[in-house]
N, C-alpha and C positions, 0 to 999 in steps of 0.2 A: 643351628650354629654355623659359622662361616667356614667354608673350605677354601683354603688358599694354598696353592701348590707351586713348587719350583718348576722351572722349565729351562731347556737349552735354547737360549736366545740366539738369534742371528744379530750380529752387531759389527760395526766398522772397527778396524784397527784403531787403537787409541790415538795415533797421530793423525787420523783422518776424521775423527769424531766431530771436531768443530766445523769442518767444511761440509760434512754430510748433514749434520743436524739442521732442522728447519722448523719454522712455526707450524702449528697445527693447520691442517688443510682448510679449516672453516673460519679462520680469523683473518685471512687475507684473500683478496680477489685475484683473478687471473693476471691482471696487469701488474699488481704488486709482486706476484710470484715470479713473473718474467724478469722483473727488475732485480729481485733478490738472487735469482739463479743465473743471472747473466755472467758469463765467463767462469761459471762454476759447474763443470760437468758432473761432479759427484754430489751436488745438492739433492737432498731427498725429495725436493719439490718436483723433480723429474718423474717421481713415482706417485706422489700424492696429488700433484697438480699437473698431470702429463699434457694437458692442453698447451702448456708453455712451449712444447716442442712441435706444435702444429700452427697453422696460420692463425693470426690474431682473431679472426671471426669464427673460429671453430666452436661448435656447440660443446660445452663441457660435459654434457650428458650423452654424447654421440658414441656409437659403437667404436669409432676410430680412436676416441680418447682412451677408452678402456683397453683397446688393443695395444696402444702405445704404452700404457702403464705396464702391461704384461711384458712387452719387449724390453722396456727399461729395467724392470726387475730382473729379468733373465741376464741382462748385460751386467748389472751390478753384482750379481752372484758369480757370474763367469769371471769377472775381473777381480774378484776378491774384495770388493768394497764392503760386502757383508760376508761374514764367516760365522759358522755355527760353533757355539761352545760345545765342548766334548761331553758335557754332563749337565744334568739339571741343576740349576742354581737359583737362588734368590739374588736380587740386586737392590742396592740402596741408592736412591736418587735424591740428591739435595740441591735446592735452589736457594739463592740468597740475593736479595736486592735491597737497595736503599730507598726508604720512604721518608716522608717528612717527619715521621715519629721515630726514625732509627732504622736499623737493618732488620729486615724481615727474612727469616729463614724457615724453610719447611723441608722435612726429610720424610720420604715415603719408601715403602717396601714394594718392589716390582715383582709380581707373580701372576699366576693364572687363577681366575675365579670361575665359578660354575654357572653355565647357562641355565641349568635346572634350578639353581638357587636364585637366579634372577626371576624366574617364573614363579617360584614359591614365596617370594618376598623376603627371603633372607637378605637379598640385595634390594633395597627399596629405592623407588624413583620419586621424583617430585615435579617433573615437568612433562608437558605434552611434547610430542615430536612432530616433525613435518614428514609426511609420507615420501615426498620427492627426495629428501635428504637421506631417509632410510634406504630407499631404493638405490641411491647412488653408492652408499657404503656397501650394500650387499653385492652390487655389481663389481665394485672395486676389489672386495675380498675375493670374489670369484675369479677376477682377472689375474691378480697377483698371487693368489693362494697364500695369503698372509694377512694378519692384522698389523697394520702399519702404524697405528697410533694408539697409545694406551687410554683406557678409561680412567678417569680421575675419581677415586672412591675415598670416602672418609669413614671413620669409626670413632666411637667414644675412646678417649685417651686410655691406653692400657700401660700401666707403669712398667711391667716386665718388658714389653716391646720397646718402650721408650728408652729404658736403660740399655737394652741390647743395641739399639741403633746408635745411641750416644757413644757406647764403647767402640763399636766397629768404625765409627766415623773418626776416631782418633788416628787411625792408620792413614797412610797416603792413598788418595783415591786413584783408581785405575784410569779414570778420565777426568779432566778438569779444564774448563775454558770459560771465558766470559763472552756474552753476546747480548747486545741491546741493553746493557746495564744490569744483566742478571748473570751471576756466577753459577755454573752447572758442574756438579761433581757426581761421579758414579763409582760405587764399590761393588765388587763381586763377592757373594757368599757361596762357597762351594763345599764347606765342611759339613759332613753328614749330620753331626750332632747339633749344629746350629740350625741347619735346615729343619730338622725335626722339632727343635725348640720353637721356631717361628710358626710352623704349621700347627703345632699343638696349642700354642697360645691363641692363635686365631680361632681355633675350634672352640674356645671358651667365649668368644665374642658373638653375641646373638644376632647382631644386625650390622650390615654394611650399607652405606648410603651413596648413591650416585651423586657426586658433586658436579662434575662436568663430564660430558661424553654420553648424553642420553641417546643420541643418534647412533653412536658407535656401539653401545651396548645393545640397544634394540635391534640393530642390524646384525650383530653377532648372533643373537638368538634366532633371528629369521634365517640367517645363513646356516646355522646348525640344523634347523628344520629342513632346509633344502637338501643338505648333504645327507641327512638321515633318511629322507625319503628316496634318495637316489642310491642308497647303500643297503642292499638286502642283508648284508652281514654286519649291520650296525650293532655295536656292543655297548656304546656309551663311554668307551675309553679313548675314542679318537680325538685328535687334536682339536677338531672343530666343536667339541662339546664344552670348550672353555674359552675365555677371552682374557687378553692381557690387561692388567690394571696396575696403577700405582696407588697404594693405600696410605693415606696420611691421617694422623690423629687429628681430631676435630679442632683442637685448640691452636693448631698451627695455620689454619686457613685464613686467607685474606680475600674478602669478597668486596667487589666494587659494584656500582649500579650498572644495569643493562638498559640502555636508552632506546626510545622509539623515534623513528623519523617517518613522516607521512607524505605521500606523493600528491594527494589532493584533498580538499576539505569537503568533499561530498556535496558540492553545490553552494557551500557557504563562502562568504568572503571573510577577510581577517576580522573585521568588527563583528560579523555574525558569529564567528567562533568564540570570540571573547564574551559576547553577550550570553551565549549558551553555557559557557564554562562558569560564568558568574553565579549560576544557580547553586553550585556545590563548593565554589572556591572564592576566597578573598584574593583579588588580583592586585599585585604590587609591581609596577614597572621597576626594572632593575637597570642601573646605569652600566654595570660591568659584570661582576661576578654574580651568577644566578643559579649555580648548581645547588640542589637541595642540601640543607644542612642537618636535617633530621627527618624522621618518618612523618608521613602525612603532609609532605611538602614536595612540590615538583618545580622544575624550571621549564618554561615554554619559550621557544625562539620562533618568532613570527614577524615577517616583514622587516627584518633587520633589527628587531627589538626583543630584548629579553624581558620576561615577566616571571615573577615568583608566584606560584599558585599554592595557597595554603587551604587545606581542607577545612570547611566550616564546622562540620560535625564529624569527629573521628569515629569511624566504624570500629567497634570493639574487635580486637584480634585479627582485623583484616590486613592482608598484605598490601603494600602500596601498589604493586603491579596489578592486583585485583581491583583495588579502588579505581585506578586509572581506567581499567577496562570498563568497569561498571558505571562510571560517571562521564567519561569522555569518548573513549574509542567506540563503544557500541552505541550508546544512545545518541550521541552528537554526530559522530562521523560514520556510523553504520558499519563499522568493522566488527563483525560478529566472531569470526574465526581467525585468531592471530596466527595460526599455523599456515593458513592457505591464502589469505587476502593479499594480493599483490600490491595493494596501496600502502602496505605497512612494511617497514624494514627495521633493522636493529643495529645499534652502534654500541660496541663494547666500551665499558667504563674507562679503560686505559686511554682512550682517545680524547676524553675530557670535553670541556666546553668548546674548545677550538674545533674538535672533530665534528661536533653537531653543527656549529656555524658553517663549517666548510661544506657539509652535506646539503644544507639549505641554500647557501649562497651560490652553489654550483648550478642551481636551477632544477636539479633532479627531484628535490623535495621542497615542499612549501612550509613545513613546520617540523620542529623537533621538540621532544618532551624528555627532559632529564629526570631520572628516577633515583631515589635514595636506595642504598644497598639493602638487600635482604640479609638478615643475620643468620649465622649457622644454627642457632637454636630454633629460629622460625623454619628453616629448611628441614631440620630433623623432625620437628613437630608435624609439619605437613606430611612428610613421608610416612611417619609412624601411624598417622590417621588414615592412610591410604587415599589421601587427597592429592591433587595435582595443582601446581602453579601454572599460570600462562607460560607459553614457550618463551625462552630467552629471559628468564627472570633473574639469573645470577651470572656475574662475570668474575671468574677467579683469576687472580694475578699473583705470581707470574704464571704464564702458560707453560705446560709441559712441552719440551722439544720432541718432535717426531724424528725418527731415524737413529736414535741412540740404541734402541732395542726393537726387534720385530719378532712376532710369533708366527712361524711358518705353519701352514695348515695342511700340507701334503706330506 
């Protein structure tokens, strides 16, 4: 059963929250981070993307970058940009955004979850991770002595928790602001009886699922191991034995496709790729809109032209991202390991068709493949079977802001 604990978060004063809050470190590149943080000395990007305070050609994985993160964190604490709550609390975090189907709203409980339960599969995973990105997060935690971005977890809807959250959200939020079309609200729960109620209710929930944040959670466990090995007086109660998470009920999640962009065709020309793809797909040139409309369908952007790819024989129960790997990425393009092959990169679903066209038209990539979203039921099914999806299979929207709450580890 799941252990979810309150904690005394470090957070900015309410009036600074909007300026401090930043996108997750891994959904923007260094150039985008520089632009977002320009003229904003309290942007959390100075901590999560500290290369923005160094020359443009700085290696984001250099010792100098992690040292700057350490310096910036110390300055934020010294200036009171982050202040510790005086007692352990739970927090409610609500996000609302307009979609074509109406307003989407999701409300999660922010607390600490157990690294031990991650290892024992109470917290289940569904994606492979990239070693370089895990290494980066371990080094970042070591530098700033904090978990700076929450892991996004989900669980089967629990009515008692849902009722409690709905009731608490009737009060005025402590933090409220809009950014990039998303409204963000934060409530603090510090009453002992309510904290106990939340912890007890989660103790009846058998499984939590990592929705987003596989690298952060895997790195948190590796960091726990590092600190444990360095601490001869380790008890298991230290702050590094847990990691910060936002836990949302499964029925509130909004999943978009996670798309692939390819730097070269492995010796093929455009027609050669189309000929090879035709073995498994019906290929239909598309005049404009080519994003997949259902499962077993992909969009291919190549030489300025969109094609709709429809799987000829639907593999039973196979995920689209797995079909793509098994029919195009590995056999045709020779991309065997999606975690490490530098010829492959990923574009989040929120960037849409235009984002894929831009990536290819820039000349950095030669082709883009749009994928249909994985469903939450597919995600849970894969995780419960101890199976793994290819990396970057799911894109959740809206993204959790970083910098509203941090978990200090010292």
